[in-house]
N, C-alpha and C positions, 0 to 999 in steps of 0.2 A: 125227517129223513135221516137215517143212520149212516154216517160217513165214517168209515174205518180209516186207520192209519195207512193201510196199503193203498186205499183209493187216493188219499191225499198225496202220497209219494208218487203214485202214477200220474196225477194231475200236474205235480211239480215237474216231472220229467217231460210231460207233453209241452208245458210252457217253455221250458229251456230249449227243447228241440225247435219249437216254433221261433224263438228269438234268434237262435243261431242261423236258421234258414233265412230269416228276414235280413240279418246282418250280411249274409253272403250275397243275397240278391241286391242289397243296397250298394255293396262294394262293387258289384259288377256294373250296376247302372252308373255309379260315380266314375269308374274308370272309363266307361264308354263315353260319358259326357266330357271328361277331361280330354280324351283322344279327339273327340269331335271339335272341341274348342281350339286345341293346338293345331289341328288341320286347318281351322279357319285362320289362325295366325300365319300359317305357312302360305295360305292363299293370298295374304296381303303382301307377301314379298314380291310378287310379280309386278303389281302396280308401283311398289317402292322402287324396283329396278327401273321401271319405265320412267319414273320421275327423275331418277338420277341421270339416265341417258338424255332425258329432255332438257335438264339443266345444261349439260354439255352442248346439246344441239342449239339451245337458245344462244349461248355465248358464241358458238360457231356462226350462227346467222348474223349476230351483231358484228362479229369480226369481218365476215364476208361483205356485209353492207358497207362497213367502214372502209375496207380495202377498195371497193369500187368507187366510193366517194373520193378517196385519196387520189385515185388514178384519174378520174374524169371530172371531179368537182361538180358532178351532176347530182342534184338533190333526190332524183328518183331512185338512186342506188341506196338511199337511206331507208327505203321501205322495209327491206329485210331486217335492218338494224332496229327500226321502231317495232316491227312485229316480234322480233326476238326479245326486245326489252319488255314489251307488254306480257308476252308469254312467260318470261322469267318471273315476273311478280306473281302470276297465277301458280306457277310451279312451286315457288317458295312458300306460298300460303298452303298449298296442298302438303308440302313436305313438313310444315309446322305441326300438322296433326299427328304425323308419325313420330315427330321428335318428342311429343309428350309421352308416347308409349315406350320409347326405347332411349334410355339415358346415353348409351354409347353413340347412337346416331346423333343425338343432340350435341354431344361433345364435339364430334367431327364437324357438324354443320356450323355451330356457333364459334368453335375455336379456329377452324381453318377455312371451310368452304365459303360461308357468308362474307367474312372479311375480304377474302380474295376476290369474290364476285363484285363487292363494292369497289375494290381498288381497280378492277377491270372496267367497271362502268364509269368510274371517275376518269380513267385514262381515255376511254372512248369519247367521253363528253369533252375532255380537254382537247383531243385531236380535232373534233368537229369544230370547236370554237376557234382553234388556230387556223383551220382551213377557211372558215367563214371570215376570219379576220385578215385573210390574205397572207398568212404565214405558212404556206404550204411547205417550204424547205424545212422549217423548224418541225413541222408535223412529221415529215418523212424521216428526220433524224431520230424521232422518238418511236418509230415503228418497231425497232428492235426491243425497246422496253416493253411494248405490248406483247410481242412474241414471248419474251421471257416470262411475263406474268401469265400468259395463256399456258405455257409449258408448266408453270407452277400449279395452275388449276387442274391440268390433266393429271398431275401427280396426286393432287388432293382428291380428284374424281376417282382415281384408282383406289385410294385409301377408303373413300366412301363406298365404293362397290364391294370392297373387302369386308367392310362393316355390315353391309346388307347381307352378304353371303354368310357371315357369322351368325346373324339373326336367324336366317333361314335354317342353318345347320343346327343351331341350338333348339329351335322350335320343333324341328323334326325329331331330334334326339329325345326331347322331352315327351313328345307324343308316343314314341316307341316305348320309352321307359314306363310311362303311365299305363300303357296297354298291358305290358308284361306284369306290372305290379297288380293290376286289377284281376288278371286271370289267376295269379298266385293266391290272392286273397280269397277268391271263389273256391279254389281247390282246398285251401286250408280250412275255410268255414265248413265246407261239405264234409271233410274228414272229421272235424270236431263234432259235427252233428251226428254222424254215424256212431262215433265212440260214445257220446252222451246217451244215445238211444240204447245201445247195448248195456251200458252201465245202469240205465233206468230199469231195464228188464231184470237185471240181477237184483236190484234193490226191491223190486216188486215181489219176487219170490221170497226174499229174506223177510219182508214185512208180513207175508201170509203165515210163515212158520212162526214168527214171533207172536202174532195175534193168537194163534192156537195155544201157545205156551202160556200166555197171560190168562186165558180163560181157566186153564187148569190150576194156576196158582192163586186165583181169586179167593177160593175158599180157604186156602192156607192163610192168606193175609187177614181174613175176617177173624180167625181164631187168635191170631197173634195180636189183634187190636184189643180183644177182651183182656188178654194178659197185660198189655201195656197200660190199661186203665188202672189196674191194681197197683202197678209199679208207680204210676203217676201220683197216686195219693201219698205213697211213701216219699216221693221226691218233693212234694209240697211241704211236708213236715220238715224235711231237711233244709228246704229253702228258707223257711221262717227262722231256723236256727242260724243259717249263714247270714241272713240279713242283720240279725243282732250283732254277729261278729263283724260284719261289714261296717256297721255304724261305729263300732269301736275303732276299727281300722281307719275309717274316715276322719274320726277325731284325731287319731294319732298322725294321720297324713297332714291334717291342718296344722298340727303342732310342728311337724317336720318342715312344712312349707314356711311356717313362721321362722323357724330356726334358719332355714336356707335363705329366706329373704333377709333376715338380720345379718347373716354371714356376708351377703353381698354388700350390705351397708358398711361392714367393717373393713372392706378392701377398696383400693383405688384412690385413697386420699393421699395428697402429696404433702400436707402439713397437718399439725395437731389441731388447729382451729377447724379445718374442713372435716377432720376425723370426728371430733366431738359434735359438730353440728349435724353430721350424718348419723352417728351411732346412737347417741343418747335419746333423741326423739324417737328413733325407730325402736329402741329398747323399751321405752314407756308404752309405745303402741302395741308391741308384742306382749307385754306383761299386763296391759290394761291398767296401768298406773298413771298418775297425774303430774308428778313433779320429780325432778332429779337435781342433785347437788353433788359436784365432784370437788373434794378437798384434798390438797397435796401438801406434804411436808416441804418446807423451804429451809435448807441448811444455812447457818449463820456464817459470818466471815471466818470464825475460828474452827469451823467444822461441827459445832453443836447445833442441834435442831431447836431453833428459838421461835419459829413462826409457822403458821398454817395459812395456805393461800387457797382461795376459792377459784379453781381453774375453770369451772363451768356451772351454770345455773339455769334451770328452765322450770317454770311453773311456780316458783316461789316469789315472794314480794321483792321488789327491786331495791329495798332498803338494806339488803344483806351486806355486811362489810366485806371488802375484797381481801383484807389481810387481818388475821387474828394474831396479835402479838403474844397473848397469854396462852396458858395451857388449856387443853380440852377437858371437858368434864362429861360424866354420864356415859351413855352408850357410845358416843364418839370416841371417848378415851378407851373404853373397854374393847371396842372392835379392833383398835390398833394393838392393844396389849394381848388380847386373847386370840387374835388372828383367825376369827371365825365369824360368820354372819350372825347378826343380832336383829331383833325386831321388837317393836312396842306398839301398843294401841293406845291412843290418847283421844281426848276431846278436841274436835276441830275448833280453831280460834275463830273469832268473829270476822277477822280479815280474810281467813281461808273460806268461810262460808260464803261471803259476798252476797250475791242475789239468790244463791241456792240454799234456802233455809232448810231443805230436807237433809243436807249433809250434816251429820252429827258427830262422826268419828273420823279419825285419820290413823292410818297404820304407817309407821316409819320402819324401813328396813335398811340396816347398815351392813355394807359388804366391804371387807378389807381388800386393798390392792397391793400386790407384791412386786418386788424387783426380781432380777434373775437369780438372786441369792435367797429368795423366799423371805425377804424382810419387808415389812409393811412400809409403803411409801405414801399412803393416804387411804381414803375410804370413799365409797359411793353411797349416797343416801337417796333412797327411792321412797316416795310417799304416795299413798292412794287414799282418796277421800271416799268413805263408805256411808251408806245410810244406816248400817248396823255393824256391830263388831264382827259378825260372822260372814260377811260378804266378800272377804278377801279371796283372791285367786292367785295362788303361788305355784301353779303346775310347772311353768317353764322357767321360773326365776333362777333356780340353781344353775342349770345348763347355760342359759343366756348370760348370766353374770360371769360365769367362768370364761365363756368365749370373749366377753367384753374385756375381762382382765388380761387375758393373753394378748388380745389385739391391742389394748392400750399399752401394755409393756412393749410389744413389738414396735408400736408407733413411737414410744419414747426412745427406744434404741435407734430407730431410724432417724428421729430428729437429732439425736446426739451424733450419729454417723454423718448426717448432713452438715451439722455445724463443724464437725471435725474435717469433713471433706472440703467445706468452704475455706476453713483455715489452711488446710493443706494446699488447696488450689491457689490461695493467695500467696502462701510461701513458695509454691512451685513457680508461680508467675514471677515472683520477686527474684527467685533463683535464676529463672530463664532470662529475665532482663539483665541480671548481673552477669550471667554467662555470655549473653549476646554482647553486652558492653565489653566484657573481657576479650571475647573473640574478635569484636570489631577493633578494639585497641590493639590486639595481637596482630590482626591482619593489617591494620594501619602501620604498625611498626615494621612488619615484614615487608609491606609494599614500599615503605620509605627506605628500608635497608636494601631491598632488591632494586629499587629504581635509582638509587644514588650511583654516581659515577665512580665513587671510591670503593675499593675492596675493604671489607670489614670482617674480622674474626674475633671471637671471644674465647678466652682461656680461663680456667678456674685458678684458684690460688696456687696450685702446684704446677701450673703451666700446661695442663692437658686441654686439648682443643675441644670446645663445647659447641661452637656455632660459627658458620661462615656464610657469606652471601655469594651470589654467582660471580660477581666481579672478582672476589678473592680466589674463587676456583679458577677463573681465567688466568690469574697471576701464577698460582702455585699448584694447580691440579690437585685439589684437596678432597676429591670425591672418595668416600669410603674411609677417610683417615680421622674421623671423629674419635676422640679419646687418646690420640697420640700426643706426645710431648712437643711443645713448640721448639724446644732445643733440638730435637731430632730433625724437624722440618728446616730450621735455620742452618743445621749442619749440612743438609743436602744442598741448600743454596750456596753455602760456603764452598762446597766441593766443586760446584759448577761455576762459581763467580768469586774469585779471590777478593774482589773489592768489597764483598759482604762481611769481611772479617771484623771490621770495627762495629758494624751494625749488630753482628752476632754477639760480640762482647757486651754491647749495651743492653741487649735483650736479657742476657744472663744476669747482669747487674740489676735490671728491673725485677726479675723473678726473685733474686736474693733479698730485695728490699733496699738496696743501696740507692735506687732511683725511684721517684714517684711517677715520672713521665720521661719520655724521650722523643726526639725529633731527629731523624737521620735521612740522608739521601744516598741512593746507591743505584747501580745498574746491573742488569743480568740478561742472559740470553734465554728466551722462552723456548717452548717445545717446537716452535716453527722457525727456530734459528734467527729470530728477530731480536734486535737489541732493544731492551725496555728500560726506561728511566723512571725510577719510583722514589716518592717521598713517603717516609714511614712516620706515623704518629702513634704513640702508645701511652696509655694512662692506666693507673691503678683505680679499680672500681670499688667503692665502699658503700655500705649501708649506713646512712647518717644516724638513724635512731639507735642502732645497736653497735655502731662502730665495728661492723663486721666486714671482712674483706671478701668481696664476691669473686674477684679475679682481675683479668687485664683485658682491655680493649685495644686491638691493633687496627689501625686504619692505613691502608696503602693507597696513595694517590698517584695515578699514572701521569707522569710528566713527559711522556715520549713525544706527544704532539707539541708541547711547549718547547722541548729541546729542538724539534725539527723547525718550528717557527723561528726560534732564536737563531738557529743555524741559517735559515733562509734569510732572516733579516740581516744577519751579519754579512751574508753573501751579497744581499741586495745593497747594503750600505757600501760594501766594497765596490760593487759594480757601479752604483750610482755615483759614488765619489770619483771613481775612475772616469765614468762617462761625463760627469760634470767638469772635472778638472781638465780633461783633454780639450773640449771646445773652449772652456774659459781661458786656458793657457794660450790657445791659438788666438782667441779674440784679444786678450790683453797684450800678447806679443806683437801682433800686427798693428794694434792701435798705438802701442808705444813707438813702434817704428815710424808710423805715420805722423806722430806728434813731434818726434825729435829728429827726424831726418828729412832732407830734401830729396824727393823722389820724382822720377819722371811720371808724367800722367799715366803712361801704360802700367807702371808698377803700382801706382796708387789704385788704379781701377782693379787690378788683379788682387791686390791685398784687400780692398773693400769687398770684393766678391767672396774671398775666403772668409772674411769676418761675417758677412751675411750668411754664408753657408753654415758656419759653425754656430751662429746665433739661432738659425732655424733648427739645427739639430738639437740644441739645448732646449728650445721651446717645445719641440716635439716630445722630448723625454719628459719634461714637466707636465705637459698636457696628458700624456699617456698615464702617468701616475695619478693625476687628479681625476681623469675619467674613470679609472678603475676604482678608486676610492668612492666616487659618487655612485657608481653602479652597485658596488657591494653594500653600500648603506641604504639602497633603495631610493635614492634622491634623483636618479637619472630620469629625465623627462624625455619621452619620445614623441615626436610630432608625426603621427601616422597620416599618410596620404598615399594616393595611388602613385606608384613609381614604375616606369618602364625600364626594366633591368638592362635591356640591350643598349639603350642610350646611355645609361649610367656606366656600364662597363666600358663602353667605347670612350666615354669622357675620361675615365680613370686610365685607360691604356694610353690615350693621347697625352696625358700629363706625364707619363713615364717615358714616352718615346724620346730618344735623344739624350736621356740622362743616365744611361747605362749601356752596356755592350750587348745585352741580350736582345734577341729578336722576339717581340711579343706578338703571338698569333691569336687573334680573337675569332671564335667560331660562333656565329649567331644563327638562330632559326630564321626562316623566311617571314614569319609573322611576329607581331609584337608580343612581348611577354610582360605581363603586369603583375605586380605584387603590391601589398598594402604595407607600407613601412615608412621609416624615417630615412629620407634620401641621404642626408649627411652621414648618418651612422652606417648605412649600408656602403657608402663610399669609403668610410673608414675601415670597414671589414675588408673590402676589396684591396685597398692600399696596403693594409697590414699583411694579408695573405700574399699579395704580389711582391711586397718587400722581402718577406721570408723566402719566397721561391727564388728570387734573384740572389739574395745573400748566400743561401745554402746550396747554390749550384754554380760556384765560381768557375768551374772548368767547362760548364755547358754553354751553349749558344742560344738556346731557345726556351721560352716558357709559353705554354698553351693555356688559353682561357676559353672555356666552352660553356655555353648557355643552352639549356634544353628544358622542355616542359612535357610532363607525362600526366595527363588528366589534371588533377588539382595540385600536383606536386611540381614545383619549379626548383631546378638545381643549377647552380653555376659552379664549375670545377676549375681549379687552378693547378696545373701540373708542371712540375719542374723535373729536370733530368740530372739532378745533382747528387749530393752525398747520401741522402736517405736518412732514416731515423732508426737508431739501434732498438732492439726489442725491449731492453730493460728501461728505455726512456719513454715508451709509448704511453704507459699508464700515467705518467707525470707531466705529459707534454702541455696540458692546459693549466697547470698549476702556476700560481704567481711566482715570479722571479726565477722560474726554472729555466735553465739553459743546458743543452746537451754538452757534456764536458768530455772532449777528446782532442787529440792533437790536430785533427783536421779543422776544428772549429775555434781554436784559440784566437785566431786573428779576426774572427767575425764578431763585430760589435753587436750590442743590444742589451736590453735590461731584463728580458724574460717576461715582459708584460703584454706583448702584442697578441699572442694567442689567447691569453686570459681575457683580454678586452673583446676579441672576436667572439669567444663563447658567450660572454655576458650579453653582448649586443644581439646575437642570434637567438638566445633563449628569451630575451626581452621581446623578440618578434615571434615567439612561439614556434621557432624553427630548430633545426639541428645542424651541427657541424661535425663532420667525421673525416677520417683520412686513411689512406692506404699508402704503405711505404715499403720499399725494398732497398736494402743497403747497396749503395753503388749504382742503383738504377733510377732513383728519384722518388718523389712523393707527390701524391694527388690529394688535395683538400677539396671536400664536397660540402657545399652549403645548401640546405634544403629548406624552402619556404613554401607557404601556401599561396596558390595562384589567386589573383584578384580578378573577378569578372566585372567588367565595366557595364553598369546598368544602362537602361534606356529610359528616357523621360518623355517619350512621344505621347502627347495628348494626356498627360498625367499631372498630378499634383506633386511637386517636389518638396520633400521635408528635409531640411538641413538641421540635424539635431544630434549632438554627441551623447545624449542620454537615451539608451535603447528603450528603457521602460516608458519614458515620456513619449518617445516616437511611436511606440505601439499604441499608447493611449490615444494619441492624435489620429493614427490610422483608423482605430476603431470608431472614433467620433466622425471622421470624414467618410466612413463607409456608407452613411446615409445618403451621400451625394451620388453614389454609384459611379464614381470616377476612379480609375486606378491611381495608386500612390506609389511613390518611389522614395526610399529613405537612404540618405547618405550621412556620414559622420563628420566629413570635413569639407571645407570650401573647395579644395583641390578636386575631390570626387565630383562635387556638383558642377564645377567648371568643365571637367572632362566630359561628364555626361551631357552637358549643354552643347558642347561642340561636336558630339557624336550623334546628335539627333538627325534623323534622315528625313522625316516627314513633318508632322505637326509638332510644334513646340510645347513647352509646359503651359498648362492653363492657369496655374497658380503656384507661387513659391512661398513656403513658410520657413523663415530663416531664423536660426538662433545665432546671435552674434559670436558667442564663445564656442569655438569648434575645435576639433582635433586638427593637427597639421600646423603649418607655419602661417597660413592665411586664416582670416576670420570671415564672419558674415558680411562685413562691409565690402571685402574684396569680391565676394560673389555677386553682391548687388551691383557693384561697379561694372563687373564683367557682363552681367545681364543687361545693364543699361547701354553698354557699348556694343552689344551683339547686333549684327545687321538685320536679323529677322525678329528676334524675340524681345527687343527692348521695350515693347508695350506690355509685357507680362506683369500682372499685379503681384505685389509682394506683401506678406504679413510678417513683421518682425516680432518674434515671440519673446524677446528679452530686451532689456535696456543695457547698453554697454556700460554706462555709468549712471549713478543717481542724478536727478536734476540738480542744477547748480544752486537753486534756491530752496532745496529740500533739506530740512534739519530733522534727523531721526530723534524721536522722543522715546521715553522708557517703554511705553506700551506699543510702539510701532517698530516694524522692521521693513526695510525696503525690499519689495518682492521682485525677484529676478524673473519669475514666471507669472506675469500679471493676468494672463488670459485664462478664464475657465473654458472647459470644453464646449459648453453651450454657447458662450460668447464667441469662441473661435469659429464654431460651425456657422453661427449667424453672420459673422463678418465674411467668411468664405463664400457663403451663398450670395451675399450682396455683391461681392466683387465679381463672381462668376456670372451673375445675371446682367451686370452693366458692362457688357463687352464692347459696346459702341463708344464708351467714354474713353478719355485718356487714361493711361495706366495710373493706378493708385498704390501708394506705399502706406501700410498701416503700421503704426508704432504704438506702444503703450504710452499713457499720459506721462510726459516728462518735459524737460526744458526744450523749447522750440529752437532757440539759438544754437544749442548744442547739436540738435539734429541737423539743422541747416548747415552748420560748419562741417560736421562729419560727412554729410552727403557731398558738400563742395570739395572736400579733400579727395573724395573718390570720383570726382568729375561729373557729379550729378547736380544740375541746377534746379532749384525749386520754383515752380510756377505758382502754386497756391497751397496754403496750409489751412486745414479745417480742424478746429479743436472740438472734440466731443467730450462728454463727461468722463469717460474712461479710456479714451484713445485719441490719437492724432492721425488724421488722414492727410497725406502729402501727395500732390500731383506734380511730378517733375515736368520740366519744359520738354515739349516734343522735339526730339533730336532729328536733324536732317541727315540721313545717311549720305556718306561720301560716295563718289563714283565707284570706287572699289567695292564698297559694301553693297551698292545697288547691283553690281554685276554678280556678287556672291549670292545676294538674295534671289536674283533671277535664276 
């Protein structure tokens, strides 16, 4: 059958049209199927809605049945409840199928609806159980709870209905979208089919016309074929000629490949050994030779060439010498002298033949190697072993040897550069280290000069300023004056301070060479109009090795503070001598009268009171001075304990009442105010401030003391209505020995130490002291401290330990007991907490003997033993007050103050807490029993029984019979 191209084209068009129609029909059927499926999903929404309403109806039935049962207590009213409960299970199972299809519905059911249904069912069940148990009033009280939960479910039901509506809306929208998309696909497919059909008709017509044209040109092609046969014969002849040329080009290409491959071997080497190992074997392979020997000239110590060194050898016997000390001969000498390649053919030696007896001849080729000045530096010997003298192949030798020579020269230069670079790097590293050392030394010197308290400046031999540190700039304002003469600077000082005249003259003598050094003292007024006292040292600077004069070093030491201290000391000595002489004179005078005169008893009593008063005044002065010295040296010891400030201030005020003419008004809050401090020192603060308030308000009649608390801040204020403090004295008010000097205060005694002591004590308590004052209106001093919160020890383990870190460690160990712990640092805090317990007492006490405050662990144990309620509380003593009496410390032993490990402590605590029915037990580290018994007896605790264990002592005190008062307190 003859099938033309036009028929094939027509068949192709028919197939394409058929495929397009098929696709369109499939799209239409798919869209219809999708629409049908989505309609089916929409139809599921109605039963889903019914299920949601049924869930609500089930709960309503259950609630209705429960309400009837609550009102009548008749079981028949629970039938709707049971029916609703059973129906609820069926509805939830039916709803579970829909939850698998719709994730949003599952989220609402599992996250909100089902948990709320369970809570309602649990509530209904509990109500029924309460009614059946006869607790109808309790059930009625919980009715509102059920209503709230039912209202919550109605809100969830609304959310569930909204989710179902959303599912229905999405399904319907998807169905409409699918329907529209299917119809659009059908229309597009039909349009494409029509277009392809029209295009196929166009192609069919074109194919018919092309077929006719092909028939016409067939004869023309036949004629042309005959002509092409003739031309083909000519082309075959040319091809044979080109093949011969191609063979020559292929050989040349192989040669070029060999050259290119060899060039790759000449590059990429980092050192000479790698270069020779890569290049010379590759050279032998490229030239089809068998052995290579590289010989280099080695210059002698005086620059003459005295030796030749074998730098590389391959293919030759291993017995070749590494260094030839004598001259070369034969071709080896000629190649260096003539500077051109040489070769010779010789008989192969027996050693060279080896197992290959067919090798009869060897050809040796000598190639000179040159430096960058074209002077020979060695030669390369290449040897090939041939079966006959005519078999040598030297085609590539000249070019490859030239490349090797250039590459070898480059490698030698690189090696030399690398060695030079290494030497330069070593020199650079050495220079950097020296530079860093010099910079470090310079920075060290600069830091020393800048950190010193003395001002320093350096002048050259002619007196020109070269250097000064910042302290010298503070003295003389030398910024930007480098290079000026020291005589000009000293002249400026002389103009502003005439007392500098002698110093200026000494500086000039030093510059002239009349003096080698000088030491002078002078004073001047600085830029802030403050009087400065300075001591000047100057010395001539010399270089010892060359006896060369570098210049002069001037050192200015500021003596202003020393002068002020000396002035204050002189003033203090004057004050103290006056304050000491006055009471001593009175004491001596009245004692002399009492010794040498007969006086009436009334006068004797009056004179003795005066002696006592003056002696007390003298003792106070000495104690103030000693207290301040102890505080400033850091030797003051504070006994911190809880202090109720209201009671303390009231005690201080009572001590002052009747001893002066002022009315002391104390203003206290309604509640107690506690701080943590040293009670004696806080009293001293109050006495000092109150004494100042009275002394410096001689014309006033009243002093107010106010105590207040604001959160964690506690303040007590002492306000007088007297002279006030001048503005210029406020900055110095807390300085040692300072007293405000004016006519109104000359008759007021004092040493100027009281406020210094107040500030030291308050800062030792981590507090602050401040004041506000107005001349003629009075002064208010305010002391601020941190409030102390009294802890509670109810049903807890009390830990009395002054080491915070150890206390935390004990608390961590006792956490395994799941009992709350309370940590205090002093026995006073523990006793206070003990007396503030409202309900259950402490279950266990862990006591360190050495504590903060004035009391120790024994005092707490005694107070616990005397307590009417808690005297049976067990105690663990975590330290020994003293080593046992029979204990002698050896070189390898130390007496341990903390003898309990945490595991042992936990074990003992568990044992004491589990034996609550026994008598109270006191646990001590192993030590002297008599010492423990005596110490407990001193604190009023009698011992019933002592049990010694390997590492501890357990003591059971005698059971104390509470007194009637204690019984009533316990009741």
